[in-house]
C-alpha positions as CSV (number, residue, x, y, z in Angstrom):
1,M,29.9,4.9,-10.5
2,Q,30.5,1.1,-11.3
3,P,27.3,-1.1,-11.4
4,A,26.3,-3.3,-8.5
5,S,27.8,-6.9,-8.7
6,L,27.2,-9.9,-6.9
7,P,29.4,-10.8,-4.0
8,R,31.2,-14.0,-4.2
9,R,29.7,-16.1,-1.6
10,T,29.5,-19.5,-3.2
11,R,32.4,-21.6,-4.5
12,K,32.4,-22.0,-8.2
13,T,31.8,-25.6,-8.1
14,R,28.3,-24.3,-6.4
15,V,27.7,-21.4,-8.8
16,A,27.7,-24.0,-12.2
17,A,26.0,-26.5,-10.5
18,L,23.0,-23.7,-9.7
19,S,23.4,-22.5,-13.4
20,S,22.9,-25.8,-14.6
21,T,19.7,-26.8,-12.3
22,S,16.2,-25.4,-12.6
23,I,15.3,-23.1,-10.0
24,L,12.4,-21.6,-12.0
25,R,9.8,-23.3,-13.4
26,P,11.3,-25.5,-16.5
27,D,9.3,-23.6,-19.1
28,L,9.3,-20.5,-18.3
29,D,10.5,-17.7,-20.4
30,L,10.5,-14.4,-19.2
31,A,11.0,-13.0,-22.7
32,T,7.3,-14.2,-23.6
33,L,6.0,-11.9,-21.0
34,A,7.5,-8.4,-22.3
35,H,4.5,-7.6,-23.8
36,A,2.1,-7.9,-21.2
37,F,4.1,-6.3,-18.8
38,R,4.7,-3.3,-20.9
39,A,0.4,-3.3,-21.5
40,A,-0.4,-3.7,-17.9
41,R,-1.7,-1.0,-15.9
42,P,-1.9,1.0,-13.9
43,F,1.5,0.7,-14.0
44,H,4.3,-1.8,-16.1
45,H,3.9,-5.3,-14.0
46,V,3.4,-8.9,-15.1
47,V,1.8,-11.9,-12.5
48,I,3.6,-15.3,-12.9
49,A,2.0,-18.5,-12.0
50,D,4.3,-21.2,-10.6
51,F,7.2,-19.2,-10.7
52,F,9.5,-21.6,-8.8
53,A,10.0,-25.3,-9.7
54,P,8.0,-27.5,-7.5
55,A,10.6,-28.9,-5.8
56,V,12.4,-25.5,-4.9
57,A,9.2,-24.0,-3.8
58,S,8.5,-26.9,-1.6
59,R,11.8,-26.6,-0.3
60,L,11.7,-22.7,0.5
61,V,8.5,-23.4,2.5
62,E,10.5,-25.6,4.8
63,E,13.2,-23.4,5.1
64,F,10.8,-20.1,5.9
65,P,11.5,-19.4,9.1
66,R,8.5,-19.7,12.2
67,F,6.9,-16.1,12.8
68,D,7.9,-16.3,16.4
69,A,11.8,-16.9,15.4
70,P,14.2,-14.5,16.9
71,L,15.8,-13.3,13.7
72,W,13.2,-11.2,12.3
73,A,13.3,-6.9,12.2
74,Q,9.5,-6.5,13.5
75,Y,7.8,-3.5,12.0
76,D,4.6,-2.9,14.1
77,N,2.9,0.4,13.7
78,P,0.0,2.2,12.3
79,I,0.9,2.2,8.6
80,E,2.9,-1.2,8.6
81,V,3.0,-4.4,10.6
82,K,5.0,-7.5,9.1
83,K,8.4,-9.1,9.9
84,T,11.7,-9.0,7.7
85,C,15.2,-10.6,7.3
86,N,17.5,-9.8,4.8
87,H,20.6,-11.2,6.4
88,W,22.3,-13.6,4.0
89,D,24.1,-15.6,6.9
90,R,20.6,-16.9,8.1
91,F,19.2,-18.4,4.9
92,P,19.0,-22.3,4.7
93,Q,21.0,-23.6,1.9
94,T,18.1,-23.5,-0.7
95,T,16.7,-20.3,0.3
96,Y,20.6,-19.2,0.2
97,M,21.2,-20.4,-3.6
98,V,17.4,-18.9,-4.6
99,F,18.6,-15.9,-3.9
100,D,21.6,-16.3,-5.2
101,Y,20.5,-17.0,-8.4
102,L,17.7,-14.2,-8.5
103,N,20.6,-11.8,-8.2
104,S,22.8,-13.6,-10.9
105,P,23.9,-11.9,-14.1
106,R,22.0,-14.8,-15.9
107,F,18.8,-14.1,-14.4
108,V,18.8,-10.2,-14.1
109,S,20.0,-10.1,-18.0
110,Q,16.5,-11.8,-18.2
111,V,14.5,-9.3,-16.2
112,A,16.5,-6.3,-17.7
113,A,15.5,-7.9,-21.1
114,L,11.6,-8.0,-20.2
115,V,11.7,-4.4,-18.6
116,G,13.4,-2.9,-21.6
117,C,16.5,-1.3,-19.4
118,E,19.9,-2.0,-18.2
119,L,19.5,-3.5,-14.5
120,F,21.6,-4.3,-11.6
121,P,20.9,-6.6,-8.8
122,D,21.0,-5.4,-5.1
123,P,23.1,-8.3,-3.5
124,G,22.3,-6.6,0.2
125,L,18.9,-7.1,-0.2
126,H,18.1,-4.0,1.1
127,G,14.4,-4.0,2.1
128,G,14.3,-7.3,0.4
129,G,14.5,-11.3,1.5
130,W,11.7,-13.1,3.6
131,H,8.9,-11.4,4.5
132,A,6.1,-12.2,6.8
133,H,2.7,-11.2,7.7
134,G,0.6,-12.9,10.8
135,R,-3.0,-11.9,11.8
136,G,-3.5,-8.2,11.7
137,G,-0.6,-8.0,9.2
138,K,-1.0,-4.9,6.5
139,L,1.0,-2.5,4.4
140,N,-0.5,1.1,3.6
141,V,-0.3,1.9,0.3
142,H,2.9,3.3,-0.6
143,L,5.6,3.9,-2.7
144,D,8.9,2.2,-2.6
145,Y,12.1,4.6,-2.0
146,S,13.6,5.7,-5.1
147,I,17.4,6.0,-4.7
148,H,19.3,3.2,-2.9
149,P,20.7,4.5,0.4
150,K,24.1,2.5,-0.2
151,L,24.1,1.8,-3.9
152,G,22.9,5.6,-5.5
153,L,21.2,3.6,-8.1
154,E,17.7,4.0,-8.6
155,R,15.4,1.5,-7.7
156,R,13.2,0.0,-10.4
157,V,11.7,-3.1,-10.4
158,N,10.3,-5.7,-7.6
159,L,10.1,-9.2,-7.7
160,I,7.7,-10.7,-4.7
161,V,6.8,-14.4,-4.8
162,Y,4.6,-15.7,-2.6
163,L,5.2,-19.0,-0.3
164,T,2.2,-20.4,1.4
165,P,0.7,-23.1,0.7
166,G,-3.3,-23.2,1.2
167,W,-3.7,-19.4,1.7
168,K,-7.6,-18.3,1.3
169,E,-8.3,-15.3,-0.4
170,E,-11.0,-14.6,2.0
171,W,-8.4,-13.8,4.9
172,G,-7.3,-10.9,2.3
173,G,-3.1,-10.3,1.6
174,A,-3.9,-9.3,-1.5
175,L,-1.5,-7.1,-3.4
176,G,-3.3,-3.9,-4.7
177,L,-2.2,-1.8,-7.3
178,W,-3.4,1.8,-7.4
179,A,-3.6,4.5,-10.3
180,H,-1.9,7.9,-9.5
181,D,-4.1,10.8,-8.8
182,Q,-2.0,13.9,-10.2
183,A,-4.3,16.1,-9.1
184,A,-4.2,14.9,-5.4
185,N,-0.3,13.9,-5.7
186,G,-1.2,10.5,-4.4
187,P,-3.1,6.8,-4.7
188,G,-6.6,7.2,-6.7
189,A,-8.1,4.2,-8.4
190,L,-7.5,0.7,-6.9
191,V,-7.1,-0.8,-10.3
192,K,-6.3,-4.6,-9.7
193,Q,-5.7,-7.1,-6.7
194,V,-2.9,-9.8,-7.0
195,A,-4.1,-12.6,-4.9
196,C,-1.0,-14.3,-2.9
197,R,-1.4,-17.6,-4.0
198,F,1.5,-20.0,-3.6
199,N,4.1,-20.1,-5.6
200,Q,2.7,-16.8,-7.7
201,A,5.3,-14.3,-8.7
202,I,4.4,-10.5,-9.2
203,L,7.1,-8.3,-10.7
204,F,6.4,-4.6,-11.4
205,D,7.9,-1.4,-12.2
206,T,8.4,0.9,-8.8
207,S,9.4,4.2,-10.7
208,Q,5.9,4.9,-12.2
209,S,4.2,6.3,-9.3
210,S,4.0,2.6,-8.5
211,W,1.0,2.7,-5.8
212,H,0.6,-0.7,-4.0
213,G,0.3,-2.0,-0.7
214,L,-2.2,-4.5,1.5
215,P,-3.8,-1.8,4.0
216,E,-6.4,-4.0,5.1
217,P,-5.4,-5.9,8.1
218,L,-5.0,-9.9,7.6
219,T,-7.9,-12.1,8.8
220,C,-6.0,-15.6,8.5
221,P,-6.1,-17.6,11.7
222,A,-3.3,-17.8,14.4
223,G,-0.4,-19.8,13.2
224,V,-0.7,-18.9,9.4
225,T,1.5,-16.3,8.1
226,R,1.3,-14.7,4.5
227,N,5.2,-15.4,3.4
228,S,7.1,-14.4,0.6
229,V,10.4,-13.8,-0.9
230,A,11.3,-10.3,-2.4
231,V,14.0,-9.0,-4.8
232,Y,14.6,-5.6,-5.9
233,Y,16.9,-4.3,-9.0
234,V,18.4,-1.2,-9.6
235,C,19.3,1.0,-12.8
236,R,21.5,3.8,-13.0
237,P,19.5,7.1,-12.2
238,R,17.6,8.6,-14.6
239,Q,17.1,12.2,-15.4
240,G,14.1,13.5,-13.3
241,A,14.3,10.4,-10.9
242,S,12.8,11.0,-7.5
243,E,15.5,11.4,-4.9
244,R,13.1,9.7,-2.2
245,G,15.7,7.7,0.0
246,K,12.5,6.1,2.0
247,A,8.9,4.7,1.1
248,L,6.2,7.5,1.2
249,F,3.1,5.8,3.0
250,H,-0.4,7.1,2.4
251,P,-2.9,7.4,5.2
252,H,-5.9,4.6,4.9
253,G,-9.2,5.5,6.1
254,D,-9.7,7.5,9.1
255,Q,-5.9,8.2,9.3
256,A,-6.1,11.2,7.3
257,N,-7.7,13.2,10.0
258,D,-5.2,11.5,12.6
259,P,-2.1,14.0,12.9
260,A,-0.2,11.4,14.9
261,V,-0.2,9.1,11.5
262,L,0.5,11.9,9.6
263,E,3.5,12.7,11.6
264,L,4.7,9.2,11.4
265,I,4.3,9.0,7.7
266,R,6.1,12.1,7.5
267,L,9.1,11.0,9.7
268,R,9.0,7.3,8.0
269,S,9.7,9.2,4.6
270,Q,12.9,11.0,5.6
271,V,15.9,9.2,5.6
272,G,17.6,10.8,8.9
273,S,14.0,10.0,11.1
274,A,12.6,7.0,9.7
275,A,14.5,4.0,11.6
276,A,13.7,5.4,15.1
277,V,9.8,5.6,14.4
278,Y,9.1,2.4,12.6
279,R,11.2,-0.7,13.3
280,D,12.1,-2.9,16.2
281,K,15.2,-4.2,15.0
282,K,16.5,-8.1,16.4
283,E,20.1,-8.8,16.0
């Protein structure tokens, strides 16, 4: 199988300008974060403050769509309440250029060096792009899909950058990282919570029984949303890699005793049945 490659969506002049423009914070050197990434628990990760250059971050906020815009795909069920959009043709200029940069050979090679393995981009942004959670939004603790449904490559790394200025931690929304309980084959202790501070990024390995989520509903005021951009990176499937093609969710609280939620989780985890039970797609 040939590795994924970036589609030719931009002119050569635009790509040249992008390579010499500081999309990221000028002094950000991913290579210096490798030790912290590999030493982190419960699975490899690193949190990066002030990820984008200030002007770029501000522009991404201006371009982020309204929560009531018609372009969103909506997830509204007991285990996930959120909105997403990964359509390149709907991204305004700076957003488009940022996603282009984050999928570029230059940046992917830096992430690969930090992680310590060969990586490829997913230019289709499968599961990535713009993400938004409003009041009541949540995401049960889960494992992401393992094998990409179109590329056949193994999902290895998530990069998420938060884009809501002035977010208050008391509203919730911190990304929880759970240890793996081998005996129960599910999430164990909550080890860390990563606040969704403006322009803060988290980069983490999704292949290490990486249970993560925000299962408690947000309490932000109406009209305020937890916004982020997400990009995922893949590798050649390793021996013994899970064949999971959809996210595997875990029941939260009393949901463990709710047959309807357990059946939803089962159907949500299957490639053939997931789309019919969890998403209202707006085209």
